C-alpha positions in Angstrom: 17.2 -2.2 -37.3 14.2 -4.2 -37.0 13.9 -7.2 -34.6 13.1 -10.7 -35.4 10.2 -11.7 -33.3 10.4 -15.3 -32.1 7.4 -17.0 -30.5 7.3 -20.2 -28.7 4.2 -22.4 -28.4 2.8 -25.2 -26.1 5.4 -27.3 -24.4 8.1 -25.4 -26.0 6.9 -22.2 -24.2 6.7 -24.3 -20.7 10.1 -25.6 -21.2 11.8 -22.4 -22.1 9.7 -20.6 -19.5 8.9 -17.7 -22.0 6.2 -17.4 -24.8 8.5 -14.7 -27.0 11.8 -13.1 -27.6 13.2 -10.7 -29.7 16.5 -10.9 -31.6 18.5 -8.3 -32.9 20.2 -8.7 -36.1 21.2 -6.6 -39.2 21.2 -9.5 -41.6 19.1 -12.6 -42.6 19.8 -15.7 -40.4 18.8 -19.4 -41.0 16.2 -20.6 -38.6 18.7 -22.9 -37.0 20.6 -19.8 -35.9 17.3 -18.2 -34.8 16.6 -21.1 -32.6 19.9 -21.4 -31.0 20.0 -17.6 -30.2 16.5 -17.3 -29.0 16.2 -20.7 -27.0 19.5 -21.0 -25.7 19.7 -24.8 -27.0 22.2 -25.8 -29.7 20.3 -28.8 -31.0 17.4 -28.2 -33.3 14.7 -30.8 -32.2 13.8 -33.1 -35.5 10.1 -32.9 -34.9 10.0 -29.2 -34.2 7.7 -27.2 -36.5 8.4 -23.6 -37.6 6.8 -20.7 -39.6 8.2 -17.6 -40.9 5.5 -14.8 -41.1 2.9 -17.7 -40.7 4.2 -20.0 -43.6 5.7 -23.1 -43.2 9.6 -23.2 -43.2 12.6 -25.3 -42.2 15.7 -25.2 -40.3 17.8 -23.7 -43.4 15.1 -21.0 -44.3 16.5 -17.5 -44.1 14.8 -15.2 -41.4 15.0 -11.5 -42.2 15.1 -8.7 -39.8 11.3 -7.7 -39.2 10.1 -11.3 -39.8 8.1 -13.2 -37.0 9.2 -16.6 -36.4 7.1 -19.2 -34.4 8.3 -22.5 -33.1 5.9 -25.1 -32.0 5.9 -29.0 -31.2 3.9 -31.4 -33.7 0.2 -30.9 -33.0 -1.8 -34.3 -32.8 -5.5 -34.7 -32.8 -8.4 -36.7 -34.5 
């Protein structure tokens, strides 16, 4: 069974006090469940950005064993 690699960036990394986690699952999980299991938080922040294997995704997208999921706050700049 391949783990789901979870990455946290910017303020999420600071808030959760870690930059990554590995999640064991034999089946595909929605992003929302990956967030809940890896962060320990039940609510999916409305402005949270997520990518799966470096492609943008949303809370309902399925994450498969072996995938890499990245969570990051909105980026601003000029």
